[in-house]
C-alpha positions as CSV (number, residue, x, y, z in Angstrom):
1,M,-28.9,-14.3,-6.6
2,K,-28.0,-10.6,-4.8
3,P,-24.2,-10.2,-5.5
4,R,-22.1,-9.7,-2.1
5,T,-21.3,-5.8,-1.2
6,A,-17.4,-4.9,-0.4
7,L,-17.2,-1.4,1.1
8,I,-13.4,-0.1,0.7
9,T,-11.9,2.7,2.5
10,G,-8.8,4.1,0.7
11,I,-10.2,3.1,-2.9
12,T,-8.3,5.8,-4.8
13,G,-5.1,4.1,-3.7
14,Q,-2.9,1.6,-5.0
15,D,-4.5,-1.5,-3.1
16,G,-8.0,-0.2,-3.4
17,S,-8.2,0.3,-7.0
18,Y,-6.5,-3.2,-7.5
19,L,-8.8,-4.5,-4.8
20,A,-11.9,-3.1,-6.1
21,E,-11.0,-4.6,-10.0
22,H,-10.6,-8.0,-8.3
23,L,-13.7,-8.0,-6.5
24,L,-15.5,-6.7,-9.6
25,D,-14.1,-9.5,-11.6
26,L,-15.9,-11.6,-9.2
27,D,-19.1,-9.7,-9.8
28,Y,-19.3,-8.0,-6.3
29,R,-21.1,-4.8,-5.8
30,V,-18.2,-2.6,-4.8
31,V,-19.0,0.7,-2.7
32,G,-15.7,3.0,-2.3
33,I,-15.3,5.7,0.5
34,T,-13.4,9.0,-0.8
35,R,-12.2,11.8,1.3
36,R,-13.5,15.4,0.4
37,T,-10.3,17.0,-1.5
38,S,-10.0,20.5,-2.8
39,S,-8.5,18.0,-6.2
40,H,-9.6,14.9,-7.7
41,A,-7.7,12.0,-6.3
42,D,-9.4,9.2,-8.3
43,G,-6.8,8.6,-11.2
44,R,-6.4,5.0,-10.1
45,I,-10.1,4.3,-10.4
46,Q,-11.3,6.3,-13.4
47,H,-11.2,3.7,-15.7
48,L,-13.7,1.8,-13.6
49,G,-16.3,4.3,-14.7
50,D,-19.4,3.9,-12.8
51,R,-18.9,0.3,-12.1
52,V,-18.0,1.2,-8.5
53,E,-20.3,3.5,-6.2
54,L,-18.3,6.4,-4.1
55,F,-19.4,8.0,-1.2
56,G,-17.6,10.9,0.6
57,A,-16.6,10.2,4.2
58,D,-13.6,10.5,6.4
59,L,-11.9,8.3,9.1
60,L,-11.7,11.3,11.0
61,D,-15.7,11.4,11.4
62,Q,-17.5,9.0,13.1
63,T,-20.9,10.2,11.9
64,S,-20.4,9.8,8.3
65,L,-18.8,6.2,8.5
66,L,-21.6,5.2,10.7
67,S,-24.1,6.8,8.1
68,I,-22.7,5.0,5.4
69,V,-22.1,1.6,6.6
70,D,-25.9,1.8,7.7
71,Q,-26.9,2.6,4.1
72,V,-24.9,0.4,2.4
73,Q,-25.3,-2.6,4.6
74,P,-22.0,-4.1,3.4
75,D,-21.3,-7.9,3.4
76,E,-17.4,-7.1,3.5
77,V,-15.3,-4.1,4.7
78,Y,-11.7,-3.6,3.7
79,N,-10.0,-0.6,5.5
80,L,-7.5,0.2,3.5
81,A,-7.3,4.2,4.0
82,A,-4.3,5.6,6.5
83,Q,-1.6,8.3,6.5
84,S,0.7,5.6,4.8
85,F,4.0,7.3,4.3
86,V,6.4,6.9,7.0
87,T,8.3,9.8,6.6
88,T,5.2,12.0,6.8
89,S,4.3,10.4,10.4
90,W,7.0,12.2,11.8
91,Q,6.2,15.4,10.4
92,Q,2.7,14.8,11.1
93,P,2.3,12.3,14.0
94,V,-0.8,13.3,15.2
95,L,-2.4,13.2,12.1
96,T,-0.7,9.8,11.4
97,G,-2.4,8.8,14.5
98,E,-5.9,10.3,14.2
99,V,-6.1,8.6,10.8
100,T,-4.1,5.3,10.9
101,A,-4.8,4.1,14.3
102,L,-8.2,6.3,15.9
103,G,-9.7,5.6,12.3
104,V,-9.6,2.1,12.6
105,T,-11.7,2.2,15.7
106,R,-14.1,4.6,14.4
107,L,-14.6,2.1,11.6
108,L,-15.0,-0.6,13.5
109,E,-17.5,0.9,15.7
110,A,-19.7,1.7,12.7
111,A,-19.7,-1.7,11.7
112,R,-20.4,-3.1,15.4
113,L,-23.4,-0.5,15.6
114,A,-24.8,-0.5,11.9
115,C,-23.8,-4.1,10.4
116,P,-22.7,-6.3,13.0
117,T,-22.3,-9.2,10.4
118,A,-20.1,-7.8,8.1
119,R,-16.6,-9.1,7.7
120,V,-13.9,-6.5,8.5
121,Y,-10.2,-6.7,6.8
122,Q,-8.0,-4.4,8.5
123,A,-4.8,-3.5,6.8
124,S,-1.9,-4.1,9.1
125,S,1.9,-3.6,8.2
126,S,5.3,-5.1,8.2
127,E,6.3,-1.8,9.6
128,M,5.1,-2.8,13.1
129,F,7.6,-5.3,13.5
130,G,10.3,-2.5,13.1
131,N,13.4,-3.1,15.1
132,V,13.0,-6.6,14.5
133,T,13.6,-9.4,17.2
134,E,13.9,-12.3,14.9
135,T,14.2,-13.1,11.2
136,P,11.9,-13.8,9.3
137,Q,8.6,-12.4,11.0
138,N,5.8,-14.5,11.2
139,E,2.8,-13.8,12.9
140,R,3.8,-14.8,16.4
141,T,7.1,-12.1,16.3
142,P,6.9,-9.6,19.0
143,F,6.3,-6.0,17.3
144,Y,8.4,-3.1,17.7
145,P,7.7,-0.5,15.7
146,R,10.0,2.6,15.0
147,S,7.8,5.3,13.5
148,P,4.6,7.1,14.4
149,Y,3.1,5.3,11.4
150,G,4.2,1.7,12.6
151,I,2.8,2.4,16.1
152,S,-0.4,3.9,14.8
153,K,-0.5,0.6,12.5
154,L,-0.2,-1.2,15.5
155,Y,-2.8,0.5,17.6
156,G,-5.1,-0.2,14.6
157,H,-4.0,-4.2,14.4
158,W,-4.6,-4.4,18.3
159,I,-7.9,-2.9,18.5
160,A,-9.1,-5.2,15.5
161,V,-8.2,-7.9,17.8
162,N,-10.1,-6.5,20.7
163,Y,-13.3,-5.8,18.6
164,R,-13.1,-9.5,17.4
165,E,-12.4,-11.1,21.0
166,S,-14.7,-8.6,22.6
167,Y,-17.8,-8.4,20.3
168,G,-17.5,-11.6,18.3
169,M,-17.1,-9.9,14.9
170,F,-15.3,-11.5,12.3
171,V,-12.5,-9.0,12.1
172,T,-9.1,-10.4,10.4
173,S,-6.0,-8.3,9.6
174,G,-3.3,-8.7,6.9
175,I,0.1,-8.1,8.0
176,L,1.1,-7.1,4.4
177,F,4.9,-6.6,3.7
178,N,6.1,-4.0,1.1
179,H,3.7,-4.3,-2.1
180,E,4.8,-2.3,-5.3
181,S,3.2,-1.5,-8.6
182,P,3.0,1.4,-11.1
183,R,0.5,2.7,-9.2
184,R,2.6,3.3,-5.9
185,G,2.4,6.9,-5.0
186,R,5.6,8.8,-5.9
187,E,6.9,9.5,-2.5
188,F,7.5,5.7,-1.7
189,V,10.9,5.1,-2.5
190,T,10.5,2.2,-5.2
191,R,8.4,4.4,-7.5
192,K,10.4,7.3,-6.4
193,I,12.9,5.4,-7.8
194,T,11.6,4.3,-11.1
195,H,9.9,7.7,-11.8
196,Q,13.3,9.3,-11.5
197,V,15.2,6.9,-13.7
198,A,12.3,7.4,-16.5
199,R,13.0,11.1,-16.4
200,I,16.8,10.7,-16.2
201,A,16.6,8.1,-19.2
202,H,14.5,10.6,-21.1
203,G,16.7,13.5,-20.5
204,L,15.0,15.3,-18.1
205,D,16.8,15.0,-14.8
206,R,20.7,13.9,-13.9
207,E,20.6,12.4,-10.4
208,L,18.4,10.4,-8.2
209,R,18.8,11.4,-4.5
210,L,17.9,8.9,-2.1
211,G,18.8,8.3,1.9
212,N,19.7,4.9,3.4
213,L,20.8,2.8,0.2
214,D,21.5,-0.3,2.6
215,A,17.9,-0.8,3.8
216,R,16.2,-4.3,2.9
217,R,12.7,-5.0,2.1
218,D,10.7,-7.7,1.2
219,W,9.1,-6.6,-1.6
220,G,6.5,-8.1,-3.6
221,Y,3.7,-7.2,-6.7
222,A,0.5,-5.5,-5.4
223,P,-2.0,-7.0,-7.4
224,D,-0.7,-10.4,-6.1
225,Y,-1.5,-9.2,-2.6
226,V,-4.6,-7.8,-3.1
227,R,-6.3,-11.2,-3.6
228,T,-5.4,-12.7,0.0
229,M,-7.4,-10.1,1.4
230,R,-10.4,-11.5,0.0
231,E,-9.5,-14.7,0.8
232,M,-8.6,-13.9,4.5
233,L,-12.3,-13.1,4.7
234,Q,-13.7,-16.4,3.1
235,R,-12.3,-18.3,5.9
236,A,-14.6,-20.2,8.6
237,Q,-12.8,-18.3,11.4
238,P,-10.8,-15.0,11.7
239,Q,-7.2,-15.2,11.7
240,D,-4.4,-12.8,11.1
241,Y,-2.0,-13.5,8.1
242,V,1.5,-12.4,7.2
243,V,1.5,-12.1,3.6
244,A,5.3,-11.8,2.2
245,T,7.7,-13.3,-0.4
246,G,10.2,-14.2,2.1
247,E,12.9,-12.9,-0.2
248,T,15.0,-9.4,0.7
249,H,16.4,-7.0,-1.1
250,S,18.2,-3.7,-0.7
251,V,17.1,-0.2,-2.1
252,R,20.8,-0.5,-3.9
253,E,19.5,-3.7,-5.6
254,F,16.3,-2.0,-6.4
255,C,18.3,1.0,-8.1
256,E,20.8,-1.2,-10.2
257,L,18.0,-3.2,-11.7
258,A,16.1,0.0,-12.4
259,F,18.9,1.9,-14.2
260,S,19.9,-1.4,-16.0
261,E,16.6,-1.8,-17.4
262,V,17.2,1.6,-19.4
263,G,21.0,1.1,-20.0
264,L,22.2,3.3,-17.4
265,D,24.7,2.8,-14.9
266,W,23.2,3.6,-11.2
267,E,26.2,4.9,-9.8
268,D,26.4,7.5,-12.3
269,H,23.4,9.1,-10.8
270,V,22.5,8.1,-7.4
271,V,23.2,10.6,-5.0
272,R,23.2,9.7,-1.2
273,D,21.2,12.3,0.6
274,P,21.9,12.4,4.6
275,S,18.7,14.9,4.9
276,L,16.6,11.8,3.6
277,L,17.7,9.1,6.6
278,R,14.7,8.3,8.9
279,P,15.2,9.4,12.2
280,A,15.1,6.0,13.4
281,E,15.8,3.3,10.6
282,V,14.2,-0.2,10.2
283,D,16.9,-1.8,8.6
284,C,15.6,-5.1,7.4
285,L,12.1,-6.7,7.2
286,V,11.4,-10.2,5.6
287,G,8.4,-12.2,6.0
288,D,7.4,-15.7,6.7
289,A,4.3,-16.4,4.9
290,S,3.7,-20.0,5.6
291,A,0.4,-19.4,7.7
292,A,-1.0,-17.9,4.7
293,R,0.9,-20.5,1.7
294,R,-1.0,-23.0,4.0
295,D,-4.4,-21.7,4.4
296,L,-5.1,-19.4,1.7
297,G,-3.1,-20.9,-0.9
298,W,-0.6,-17.7,-0.9
299,T,1.9,-17.4,-3.8
300,P,3.8,-14.7,-5.2
301,G,3.2,-14.4,-9.0
302,V,5.6,-11.8,-9.7
303,G,9.5,-12.0,-8.7
304,F,11.5,-9.2,-7.6
305,A,13.2,-8.5,-11.3
306,D,9.8,-8.6,-12.8
307,L,8.6,-6.0,-10.3
308,V,11.3,-3.4,-11.1
309,R,11.0,-4.0,-15.0
310,I,7.0,-3.4,-14.5
311,M,7.3,-0.4,-12.9
312,V,10.4,1.0,-15.0
313,E,8.4,0.3,-18.2
314,A,5.2,2.1,-17.1
315,D,7.3,5.1,-15.9
316,V,9.0,5.1,-19.1
317,M,6.0,5.2,-21.1
318,L,4.3,7.9,-18.5
319,V,7.3,10.4,-18.9
320,A,7.2,9.7,-23.0
321,R,3.8,11.2,-23.1
322,E,4.4,13.9,-20.8
323,L,6.8,14.6,-23.1
324,E,4.5,14.7,-26.0
325,R,2.8,17.5,-24.2
326,R,5.8,19.4,-23.5
327,P,6.5,22.8,-24.8
328,T,9.0,22.8,-27.7
329,D,11.0,25.3,-26.5
330,E,11.6,23.7,-22.6
331,P,15.0,23.0,-22.4
332,L,16.2,19.2,-21.2
333,A,19.0,18.1,-19.1
334,A,22.4,17.4,-20.4
335,V,21.7,13.5,-20.4
336,P,21.7,11.4,-23.3
337,K,17.9,10.4,-24.3
338,W,17.2,6.8,-23.3
339,R,16.4,4.7,-26.6
């Protein structure tokens, strides 16, 4: 029997790499779209070797997307590519809109023209809720985004609905709340915390500078979340789903747990930096995933404390490996080394 083919944009990112692993375990043919850059950005999928096929294309370029979809003829398409860092979306709002909003249209149009039977997953975001009108948030909660990123994601979400309803395509969106892992980019607050904790624990730094310590998020473990993406595409009819743990924790709590993992007091090292505050803050996001629990069998496998521990342990090991390659005459910060 011919294996199903999955086409993944953003395959070199956190979610894309975990999704590729999951689909390979299910005997899919996995094809990834990568964007041309001047440096290698495939570190998260290097261990997959030649088990994945990679093609060059860009969400900014309609022609390249159309060509690849036509060539690959995928059974399933997962759009995980985006300019996904909220802070950068204020610095580069037009680029964020071109990639994160209009890029969705370009990919949907490529699927409509070249492979209309493909089932398409669109990665929506809890940031679309923004200045929340009710708590917790579910599929019926009104959207009120508070950043160019959230607004761009909302466009992508609604254009997915439009293609589903206008052309009869199987298009579904996952409104995933924050999900983290050791593969998270270091610009995101969770990974920024755990990586800096590891550096402080090893004596390489003294402090961690953060903005809003009171911001609360619904944090889960990324490998748990990517499985629901595939489950959404196996339904008889397309439907959008919120995926979340239903628990909320503050940045302060994350810091406290992360530093305690290496035997340090977070208050001795964390510095509040007003320059890191968002122009428009999103104070609290927490999801109601009742529909996903009912229809998809969704249950978060890793809790908040274990998530923090996993990320800290991974970064402590990462920094230790970096230290092994460090010149012996380079001085360390005056902080006791973690044991």
